[in-house]
N, CA, C and O atoms as a MOPAC input file, in Angstrom:
PM7 MOZYME 1SCF
protein

 N     99.31300 1    88.82800 1   134.51800 1
 C     98.97900 1    90.13800 1   134.09000 1
 C     97.79500 1    89.91200 1   133.17400 1
 O     97.70000 1    88.92700 1   132.44200 1
 N     96.92700 1    90.85200 1   133.25400 1
 C     95.48000 1    90.73600 1   132.59300 1
 C     95.66600 1    91.78000 1   131.43700 1
 O     96.05000 1    92.92600 1   131.67000 1
 N     95.39600 1    91.35900 1   130.27900 1
 C     95.37700 1    92.29000 1   129.07500 1
 C     94.09200 1    93.08400 1   128.97300 1
 O     93.02400 1    92.55000 1   128.67300 1
 N     94.22600 1    94.37200 1   129.23300 1
 C     92.99400 1    95.29700 1   129.23700 1
 C     92.87600 1    96.14500 1   127.91100 1
 O     92.13000 1    97.12000 1   127.83000 1
 N     93.66600 1    95.70000 1   126.88400 1
 C     93.62000 1    96.44500 1   125.71100 1
 C     92.43500 1    95.97700 1   124.91000 1
 O     92.19600 1    94.78100 1   124.73700 1
 N     91.69800 1    96.95700 1   124.42500 1
 C     90.37200 1    96.72500 1   123.66300 1
 C     90.82800 1    96.19500 1   122.12300 1
 O     91.78900 1    96.69700 1   121.54100 1
 N     90.14600 1    95.29500 1   121.64300 1
 C     90.49200 1    95.03900 1   120.14400 1
 C     90.23300 1    96.16900 1   119.32700 1
 O     89.43200 1    97.03900 1   119.66800 1
 N     90.89600 1    96.20000 1   118.22700 1
 C     90.59900 1    97.25600 1   117.16600 1
 C     89.26800 1    97.11200 1   116.72100 1
 O     88.62100 1    96.07100 1   116.83900 1
 N     88.82500 1    98.24300 1   116.16800 1
 C     87.52000 1    98.35500 1   115.54300 1
 C     87.38500 1    97.71700 1   114.23500 1
 O     88.38100 1    97.76200 1   113.51300 1
 N     86.29500 1    97.10800 1   113.77800 1
 C     86.02200 1    96.67100 1   112.53500 1
 C     85.73900 1    97.85300 1   111.70000 1
 O     85.20900 1    98.86900 1   112.15000 1
 N     86.14000 1    97.68400 1   110.35500 1
 C     85.86500 1    98.72300 1   109.29300 1
 C     85.19600 1    98.13900 1   108.11200 1
 O     85.29900 1    96.94600 1   107.82400 1
 N     84.47000 1    99.04300 1   107.39400 1
 C     83.83200 1    98.64100 1   106.15700 1
 C     84.12500 1    99.63300 1   105.22200 1
 O     84.00700 1   100.82000 1   105.52700 1
 N     84.56300 1    99.21300 1   103.91200 1
 C     84.88600 1   100.15700 1   102.80500 1
 C     84.30400 1    99.61300 1   101.56400 1
 O     84.45700 1    98.42300 1   101.28800 1
 N     83.60400 1   100.46700 1   100.75100 1
 C     83.06500 1   100.18800 1    99.53900 1
 C     84.23100 1   100.41400 1    98.48100 1
 O     85.09000 1   101.29300 1    98.55600 1
 N     84.10300 1    99.46300 1    97.48700 1
 C     85.07200 1    99.72900 1    96.32100 1
 C     84.32100 1   100.26100 1    95.12000 1
 O     83.09700 1   100.38600 1    95.16600 1
 N     84.98100 1   100.55800 1    94.11000 1
 C     84.43300 1   101.12300 1    92.82500 1
 C     83.43400 1   100.36100 1    92.24700 1
 O     82.56700 1   100.88700 1    91.54900 1
 N     83.47600 1    99.00000 1    92.50000 1
 C     82.47300 1    98.09300 1    91.82700 1
 C     81.23200 1    97.75700 1    92.75500 1
 O     80.39400 1    96.91500 1    92.43100 1
 N     81.18700 1    98.41800 1    93.82900 1
 C     79.96000 1    98.29600 1    94.75000 1
 C     80.22000 1    97.20100 1    95.80200 1
 O     79.36100 1    97.08700 1    96.67600 1
 N     81.27500 1    96.38800 1    95.83900 1
 C     81.57300 1    95.35200 1    96.93400 1
 C     81.81800 1    96.27200 1    98.25800 1
 O     82.12200 1    97.46500 1    98.23300 1
 N     81.64800 1    95.58100 1    99.25800 1
 C     81.99600 1    96.06800 1   100.58700 1
 C     82.94500 1    95.14600 1   101.23900 1
 O     82.62900 1    93.96900 1   101.41400 1
 N     84.08600 1    95.60800 1   101.60800 1
 C     85.07300 1    94.78500 1   102.36100 1
 C     85.12500 1    95.16300 1   103.67400 1
 O     85.30300 1    96.35100 1   103.94700 1
 N     84.98500 1    94.25500 1   104.61700 1
 C     85.11700 1    94.36700 1   106.15100 1
 C     86.38000 1    93.88100 1   106.54200 1
 O     86.74400 1    92.76000 1   106.18600 1
 N     87.14400 1    94.67200 1   107.29600 1
 C     88.42600 1    94.32500 1   108.01500 1
 C     88.05400 1    94.06700 1   109.35000 1
 O     87.42100 1    94.93000 1   109.95800 1
 N     88.39200 1    92.87600 1   109.95600 1
 C     88.04900 1    92.47100 1   111.22300 1
 C     89.27400 1    92.66600 1   112.24800 1
 O     90.42200 1    92.63500 1   111.80500 1
 N     89.06400 1    92.84100 1   113.43700 1
 C     90.27200 1    93.11100 1   114.36400 1
 C     91.09600 1    91.76800 1   114.41300 1
 O     90.56400 1    90.66500 1   114.53900 1
 N     92.38800 1    91.97100 1   114.30400 1
 C     93.36700 1    90.86300 1   114.40200 1
 C     93.53900 1    90.47000 1   115.88600 1
 O     93.95600 1    89.34300 1   116.15300 1
 N     93.24000 1    91.33700 1   116.84700 1
 C     93.49200 1    91.03500 1   118.23100 1
 C     92.21900 1    90.82000 1   119.05900 1
 O     92.21700 1    91.10500 1   120.25700 1
 N     91.14800 1    90.32900 1   118.45200 1
 C     89.87200 1    89.98500 1   119.04000 1
 C     89.99000 1    88.72200 1   119.88800 1
 O     90.53000 1    87.73300 1   119.39200 1
 N     89.55000 1    88.69500 1   121.05400 1
 C     89.66100 1    87.46200 1   121.86600 1
 C     88.58500 1    86.37200 1   121.33000 1
 O     87.71900 1    86.70200 1   120.52000 1
 N     88.68100 1    85.22300 1   121.77100 1
 C     87.71700 1    84.11500 1   121.43200 1
 C     86.37700 1    84.61400 1   121.88600 1
 O     86.27300 1    85.24000 1   122.94100 1
 N     85.36600 1    84.35500 1   121.12800 1
 C     83.95700 1    84.56400 1   121.24700 1
 C     83.56100 1    86.14900 1   121.14000 1
 O     82.39800 1    86.51200 1   121.31300 1
 N     84.52100 1    86.97800 1   120.87100 1
 C     84.07400 1    88.32500 1   120.52800 1
 C     83.31900 1    88.19500 1   119.24400 1
 O     83.43000 1    87.20900 1   118.51600 1
 N     82.55200 1    89.21300 1   118.98600 1
 C     81.87900 1    89.11000 1   117.69300 1
 C     81.58600 1    90.51700 1   117.10400 1
 O     81.58500 1    91.51900 1   117.82000 1
 N     81.34900 1    90.55100 1   115.82700 1
 C     81.02400 1    91.76300 1   115.13400 1
 C     79.76200 1    91.53500 1   114.41000 1
 O     79.59800 1    90.53300 1   113.71400 1
 N     78.78400 1    92.53500 1   114.57700 1
 C     77.55800 1    92.37800 1   113.92800 1
 C     77.59300 1    93.19200 1   112.66900 1
 O     77.98800 1    94.35800 1   112.65300 1
 N     77.17600 1    92.55200 1   111.63400 1
 C     77.14000 1    93.06200 1   110.32300 1
 C     75.65100 1    93.23100 1   109.80500 1
 O     74.94800 1    92.23300 1   109.64900 1
 N     75.21500 1    94.40700 1   109.56100 1
 C     73.87000 1    94.58900 1   108.98000 1
 C     73.93600 1    94.78600 1   107.56500 1
 O     74.52200 1    95.76700 1   107.10600 1
 N     73.32300 1    93.84100 1   106.75600 1
 C     73.17800 1    93.99600 1   105.28000 1
 C     71.67700 1    94.26700 1   104.99300 1
 O     70.85300 1    93.35500 1   104.93000 1
 N     71.37800 1    95.56100 1   104.82500 1
 C     69.96700 1    96.05200 1   104.73900 1
 C     69.41500 1    95.82200 1   106.10700 1
 O     69.92200 1    96.35400 1   107.09400 1
 N     68.40000 1    95.04800 1   106.16900 1
 C     67.74600 1    94.87600 1   107.53900 1
 C     67.94600 1    93.46500 1   108.11300 1
 O     67.23900 1    93.00000 1   109.00800 1
 N     69.00100 1    92.80100 1   107.50700 1
 C     69.34500 1    91.42500 1   108.02000 1
 C     70.66300 1    91.52900 1   108.75400 1
 O     71.61000 1    92.16300 1   108.28600 1
 N     70.70700 1    90.88200 1   109.93600 1
 C     71.87300 1    90.87500 1   110.76700 1
 C     72.57900 1    89.53100 1   110.77200 1
 O     71.99200 1    88.46700 1   110.96800 1
 N     73.96500 1    89.66200 1   110.52700 1
 C     74.84300 1    88.57000 1   110.54000 1
 C     75.89500 1    88.70800 1   111.59500 1
 O     76.44600 1    89.79500 1   111.76900 1
 N     76.19300 1    87.67200 1   112.29400 1
 C     77.20800 1    87.73500 1   113.38700 1
 C     78.42100 1    87.05700 1   112.99000 1
 O     78.38100 1    85.87600 1   112.64700 1
 N     79.60700 1    87.78700 1   113.01400 1
 C     80.87800 1    87.10000 1   112.84100 1
 C     81.55400 1    86.94500 1   114.20900 1
 O     81.75100 1    87.89600 1   114.96600 1
 N     81.88700 1    85.70400 1   114.46400 1
 C     82.43300 1    85.34000 1   115.77900 1
 C     83.90300 1    84.97800 1   115.70200 1
 O     84.31100 1    84.20600 1   114.83500 1
 N     84.69500 1    85.52900 1   116.60000 1
 C     86.17800 1    85.28900 1   116.52900 1
 C     86.45400 1    83.97600 1   117.26700 1
 O     85.76500 1    83.62400 1   118.22500 1
 N     87.59300 1    83.18400 1   116.74200 1
 C     87.97000 1    81.96800 1   117.50200 1
 C     89.22100 1    82.27900 1   118.38600 1
 O     89.77600 1    81.44200 1   119.09800 1
 N     89.57900 1    83.53000 1   118.25900 1
 C     90.69000 1    83.95600 1   119.18300 1
 C     92.17900 1    83.78700 1   118.60800 1
 O     93.21000 1    84.12700 1   119.19000 1
 N     92.07400 1    83.19600 1   117.35500 1
 C     93.30500 1    82.87600 1   116.61900 1
 C     93.30300 1    83.59400 1   115.19600 1
 O     93.81300 1    83.03000 1   114.22800 1
 N     92.76100 1    84.75300 1   115.10400 1
 C     92.55700 1    85.38500 1   113.82000 1
 C     91.61000 1    84.70800 1   112.79200 1
 O     91.58100 1    84.95800 1   111.58700 1
 N     90.85700 1    83.82800 1   113.44500 1
 C     89.75200 1    83.18100 1   112.45100 1
 C     88.40900 1    83.61400 1   112.90400 1
 O     88.19000 1    83.87600 1   114.08600 1
 N     87.49800 1    83.69300 1   111.96700 1
 C     86.16700 1    84.11800 1   112.23000 1
 C     85.17400 1    83.23900 1   111.61400 1
 O     85.50000 1    82.57600 1   110.63000 1
 N     83.93400 1    83.16600 1   112.12300 1
 C     82.89000 1    82.47400 1   111.49900 1
 C     81.71100 1    83.26100 1   111.28300 1
 O     81.45000 1    84.15400 1   112.08900 1
 N     80.92400 1    83.03400 1   110.24400 1
 C     79.82300 1    83.81000 1   109.83800 1
 C     78.47600 1    82.98200 1   110.23400 1
 O     78.42500 1    81.76600 1   110.05000 1
 N     77.49300 1    83.64500 1   110.73700 1
 C     76.31900 1    83.00200 1   111.10000 1
 C     75.46400 1    82.84700 1   109.84000 1
 O     74.52700 1    82.04900 1   109.87100 1
 N     75.71600 1    83.54200 1   108.75300 1
 C     74.96700 1    83.42100 1   107.48500 1
 C     75.90200 1    83.63800 1   106.31400 1
 O     76.04600 1    84.76700 1   105.84500 1
 N     76.57500 1    82.52800 1   105.80300 1
 C     77.50100 1    82.58300 1   104.74300 1
 C     76.87700 1    82.92100 1   103.39100 1
 O     77.61800 1    83.13700 1   102.43200 1
 N     75.56700 1    82.97600 1   103.27200 1
 C     74.86600 1    83.40300 1   102.09200 1
 C     75.02100 1    84.89100 1   101.87600 1
 O     75.24600 1    85.40100 1   100.77800 1
 N     74.88100 1    85.55100 1   103.02700 1
 C     75.02700 1    87.15000 1   103.00400 1
 C     76.47300 1    87.50000 1   103.21600 1
 O     77.03000 1    88.28500 1   102.44900 1
 N     77.10300 1    86.94300 1   104.23500 1
 C     78.52300 1    87.31400 1   104.55700 1
 C     79.32600 1    86.04600 1   104.48200 1
 O     79.12100 1    85.16400 1   105.31600 1
 N     80.24100 1    85.89400 1   103.52500 1
 C     80.94400 1    84.77500 1   103.50300 1
 C     81.88800 1    84.63900 1   104.80800 1
 O     82.04900 1    85.59200 1   105.57000 1
 N     82.48500 1    83.41300 1   105.00200 1
 C     83.44500 1    83.22600 1   106.10400 1
 C     84.65100 1    84.01700 1   105.84300 1
 O     85.29900 1    83.89900 1   104.80300 1
 N     84.95800 1    84.85400 1   106.83000 1
 C     86.25100 1    85.71200 1   106.60200 1
 C     87.46600 1    84.90600 1   106.49600 1
 O     87.54400 1    83.79800 1   107.02800 1
 N     88.43300 1    85.44400 1   105.80900 1
 C     89.72600 1    84.81400 1   105.59700 1
 C     90.75700 1    86.03800 1   105.94900 1
 O     90.58600 1    87.17800 1   105.51700 1
 N     91.74400 1    85.68900 1   106.71100 1
 C     92.82900 1    86.59700 1   107.06800 1
 C     92.26500 1    87.94400 1   107.64400 1
 O     92.74000 1    89.04000 1   107.34900 1
 N     91.22900 1    87.75700 1   108.47400 1
 C     90.54100 1    88.93100 1   109.10500 1
 C     89.93500 1    89.92200 1   108.20200 1
 O     89.88500 1    91.12200 1   108.47000 1
 N     89.40700 1    89.31100 1   106.96300 1
 C     88.73400 1    90.10800 1   106.07000 1
 C     87.78800 1    89.38800 1   105.33400 1
 O     87.98100 1    88.20100 1   105.07000 1
 N     86.69300 1    90.04200 1   104.94300 1
 C     85.62100 1    89.41900 1   104.15000 1
 C     84.95800 1    90.51000 1   103.23400 1
 O     84.70400 1    91.65400 1   103.61100 1
 N     84.71300 1    90.00700 1   101.99000 1
 C     84.07000 1    90.90800 1   101.10600 1
 C     82.53700 1    90.53000 1   100.69500 1
 O     82.24400 1    89.43600 1   100.21100 1
 N     81.69600 1    91.45700 1   100.91900 1
 C     80.28900 1    91.16000 1   100.52000 1
 C     80.06400 1    91.69500 1    99.13300 1
 O     80.22200 1    92.88200 1    98.84900 1
 N     79.69000 1    90.77100 1    98.28500 1
 C     79.44300 1    91.11700 1    96.82600 1
 C     78.38600 1    92.21500 1    96.53300 1
 O     77.43100 1    92.36200 1    97.29500 1
 N     78.54300 1    92.94000 1    95.49900 1
 C     77.48400 1    93.89700 1    95.18600 1
 C     76.14500 1    93.19400 1    94.87800 1
 O     75.04500 1    93.73200 1    95.00200 1
 N     76.35900 1    91.95500 1    94.47100 1
 C     75.08700 1    91.14700 1    94.18800 1
 C     74.30800 1    90.79800 1    95.40200 1
 O     73.11000 1    90.52700 1    95.31500 1
 N     74.95700 1    90.79700 1    96.55100 1
 C     74.29300 1    90.44400 1    97.79700 1
 C     73.73800 1    91.84200 1    98.39100 1
 O     72.58700 1    91.90200 1    98.82500 1
 N     74.52800 1    92.87200 1    98.39400 1
 C     74.18500 1    94.16300 1    98.80800 1
 C     74.27900 1    95.18500 1    97.78600 1
 O     75.17500 1    96.02900 1    97.79700 1
 N     73.20600 1    95.11600 1    96.74200 1
 C     73.29400 1    96.13700 1    95.65200 1
 C     73.21300 1    97.59500 1    96.15500 1
 O     72.89600 1    97.89900 1    97.30400 1
 N     73.52100 1    98.42900 1    95.21200 1
 C     73.54900 1    99.90300 1    95.44000 1
 C     72.27500 1   100.31800 1    96.24200 1
 O     71.15700 1    99.91300 1    95.92300 1
 N     72.49200 1   101.10600 1    97.24500 1
 C     71.35700 1   101.53400 1    98.07100 1
 C     71.06500 1   100.70100 1    99.23000 1
 O     70.29100 1   101.10700 1   100.09800 1
 N     71.65300 1    99.52000 1    99.30400 1
 C     71.51000 1    98.51600 1   100.47500 1
 C     72.59100 1    98.97800 1   101.49200 1
 O     73.78400 1    98.92300 1   101.19400 1
 N     72.19600 1    99.39600 1   102.59800 1
 C     73.20200 1    99.77700 1   103.63600 1
 C     73.92300 1    98.61100 1   104.20500 1
 O     73.26800 1    97.59700 1   104.44600 1
 N     75.25600 1    98.64000 1   104.45700 1
 C     76.09900 1    97.66800 1   105.15200 1
 C     76.72200 1    98.42600 1   106.23000 1
 O     77.35600 1    99.45100 1   105.97800 1
 N     76.57700 1    97.97400 1   107.44100 1
 C     77.26600 1    98.62300 1   108.65900 1
 C     77.83000 1    97.43900 1   109.55100 1
 O     77.36300 1    96.30100 1   109.51700 1
 N     78.84300 1    97.82200 1   110.32000 1
 C     79.51100 1    96.94600 1   111.27000 1
 C     79.63300 1    97.51100 1   112.54400 1
 O     79.83600 1    98.72100 1   112.64800 1
 N     79.53200 1    96.75000 1   113.57800 1
 C     79.48400 1    97.14100 1   115.03100 1
 C     80.17100 1    96.03100 1   115.81100 1
 O     79.82200 1    94.85400 1   115.72400 1
 N     81.10300 1    96.43700 1   116.52900 1
 C     81.89200 1    95.48000 1   117.51400 1
 C     81.17700 1    95.42300 1   118.86600 1
 O     81.63200 1    94.73000 1   119.77600 1

């Protein structure tokens, strides 16, 4: 049987301190990726297929843990756009 269910979408939420928390799909297959734009810089988060993710630039976006990663307000200060795309 072939699984044709698409992975959940990634979401980004700002907290009251200006940090941005990204929740990644728990059902993403291996090598699926999420592009994160921090201002004009692109970071790729790649799934290992077992709820683990790696970051192409841990200076901007730390390595996610438990399908979640927080970008500090010091990396993305107020007025810096952060967006995610699966």
